[in-house]
N, C-alpha and C positions, 0 to 999 in steps of 0.2 A: 562439756569440755573435760578432757582428761589430760594429764601431763605426768611426766616422770623425768627424773634426772639420771643421766648416764655419762660415763667418761669414755672418750675415744681411746681405743686400745691399739689400733693398727699403726704401724710405723709412720705412714705418710698422711694420716688424717683424711680429710675430704679432698683427695686429689681427683684427677679427671675421671678415672674409671669408677672409683668409689662413689663420687658425686653423681655420675650418670646412672649407675645401678640403683642408687638410693632414690633419685628423682623418678626414675622409671617405675620402680616398685610402688612409690607413694602415689603416682598418677593413676594406679589401678583402683584407688579408693575414692569414694565420693566426698569424704571429709577433707577439710583443710589441715595442713600440717605446718607448724612453725618450729624452726630449729634455732635455739638461742643460746648464747654464752653470756658471760657477765657484761660484755661490751657491745654485742651486736645480735640482731635477730633477722633471720632470712626465711623465705618461702622454701619449704622442704621439697616442693615439687619442681623447683627450678635448679637445674644442673649448674647454670652459670652463677646463680646466687650462692650456691653451696661452695663452688670452687673459689669464688671471690671472697668468701667469708674468712678464709685462711684458718679454719678450724684444724688444729694439729693434734697429734698424740698427746694425751693427758688433759685436753680441754674438757671441762665439765659442761655438758650441754643439758638444756631443758627441752624436751620434745613435747610439744603441745598439739593435740588434735581436737578438732571440733567438727561435728557433723554426724550423719546417720550411722556411719561405720567406724566411729572414732576409736572404740576399744580395740578392734581388730587392727586398725592402722597403727595405733600406738605399740601394740605387741610386735607387729612386723618391723616397725622402725627400730625399736630397741633391740630386737633380735639381730638385725643387720649390723648395728653398731657394736653390740656385744661380741659378735662373731669376728669382728675386725674385717668385715667385708670379705671374708674368706682368705685373708692374707695376714692375720695377726701373727 
């Protein structure tokens, strides 16, 4: 299992497009991914869970990946968030 903390930088956080793009990208990996804040934890492969999380700009998240390709999945997840989902 690997994990890293990262802060959401895009203006609208995990809104519909960002959540959909993130979940779709994470689904290409065989590992499980969990996205957590101080108050909630959701499945990173679920667009609906990400949208419902309400994670907004400035939220500090912990991305946790576990499985055969966990390191690559963690790098991809953090890169997407750090890039502001292309809209920072």
